[in-house]
C-alpha positions, 0 to 999 in steps of 0.5 A, a space after each residue: 538548839 541552834 540550827 546555824 551549824 547545819 548546812 542548808 541541805 541538812 536543815 531542810 532534811 530535818 525540817 521535812 522529817 519534823 513535818 512527817 513526825 508531826 503528821 504521825 502525832 508527835 508533839 512539837 517538843 518530842 519532834 524537836 528532841 528527835 530531829 535536833 531542831 529547836 521548837 520554834 524551827 519545828 513550828 515554823 516547818 509545820 506552819 509552812 507545810 500547812 500553808 504551802 504543802 511539802 514544797 514550802 517546807 525547805 528554806 531558801 538559800 541565804 545570800 546572793 547566789 554564787 556569781 550573781 552580780 559579779 558580771 555586767 551585761 553589754 547594756 549595763 556597761 553602756 549605761 555605766 559609761 553614760 552615767 559617768 559622762 554626767 554629774 550625779 544627782 545631788 552634790 556628790 563629787 562624782 560617781 562612786 561604785 556604790 551609786 553607780 550600782 544603785 543607778 542601774 536599778 533605776 532604769 526602765 530599759 526593757 533590753 537590760 540583759 541582767 537584773 539591774 538590782 543584782 549588780 554589786 558595787 564590786 562588779 562595778 569596781 572591776 569594770 572601772 579597773 578594766 576601763 582604766 578609770 580607777 586611779 589610786 590615792 596618793 601614798 602620803 604616809 610618812 612624808 612628814 619625816 622624809 628628807 626629800 623634795 616630797 617631804 619638804 612639799 608636804 611639810 611646807 604646803 600640806 601640813 600648814 593648810 591642814 592646820 589652818 583649814 581643817 578645824 571644825 570637822 573639815 575633811 582633806 580630799 585628794 583629787 585630780 585630773 588624768 587622761 585614761 587609756 583607750 579601751 575596746 569600745 571607748 576612745 581616749 577619755 579624760 577623768 576628774 576624780 576625788 578620793 574621800 574618806 576610806 579612799 572611796 573613789 568618786 569620778 566623772 568622765 569627759 570626751 575632751 579635756 575638762 574646762 574651768 567650769 568642770 573643775 569648778 563643779 568638782 570643787 563646789 561639790 567637794 566644798 559641799 562635802 566638807 572639803 576644806 583642804 584639797 590636794 590636787 594633781 594632774 593639771 596646772 590650774 594657776 593659769 585659770 582666772 575663773 578658778 582663782 576668783 572662785 578660790 578667793 570667793 571660797 576662802 574656807 577651802 584651800 587648794 594644794 597642788 602636787 608638782 608633776 612627778 613629785 609622788 607616784 600614785 598608790 597601789 591600785 
């Protein structure tokens, strides 16, 4: 019989009952019939008792305890801000909530005020939202058919770029630059970000406006991650000779700039 429909309390009560019946001389089959447990479950409870006594018979609750990983301590929030001030290892175009959560498990700070390994990506996402560091991707759905300036921009610039540069498994990335609102403990910050597959957010923060080298670092990482077409918003890059040279040297990637005010961001 399956025990999946049993609550943890019911299952543990029956495991304890099974051990008592086995101590009274009942066979595994007889005990299973009396308790409604499967023979393997009876055997597992009996083995746990023989190896660890009565305290070993109840099973531990499965999954993450309620509320664990949902909040961040002061040290963890400070560490997240430090991570975002530098590029992540490897060629990722920025930090994602998942890699930020994983990075907290790699520190050796004895003053960490919560178990780093228990921090969840969702908790990091909530922190990013509160810090005004979670811009939404552009809503491009249906633009091809719209008879508006945005629709014309999409048909004339985005679609041709996708048709000519996204062959062979390339990927269309959204990216941008923005000024973040000041939050308690953090002055105004500048952010480079990118949205990849399934709108996953990758981000990097600065205390001053990003320079050409910062943009080129982002573009290089996007290119390494299959970014054949990048739709960029939030900065005028046409006046940068360094970026122009890089694009000329990397014709596999096409940069499409979104005119200011043409499209609102998607929902957060």
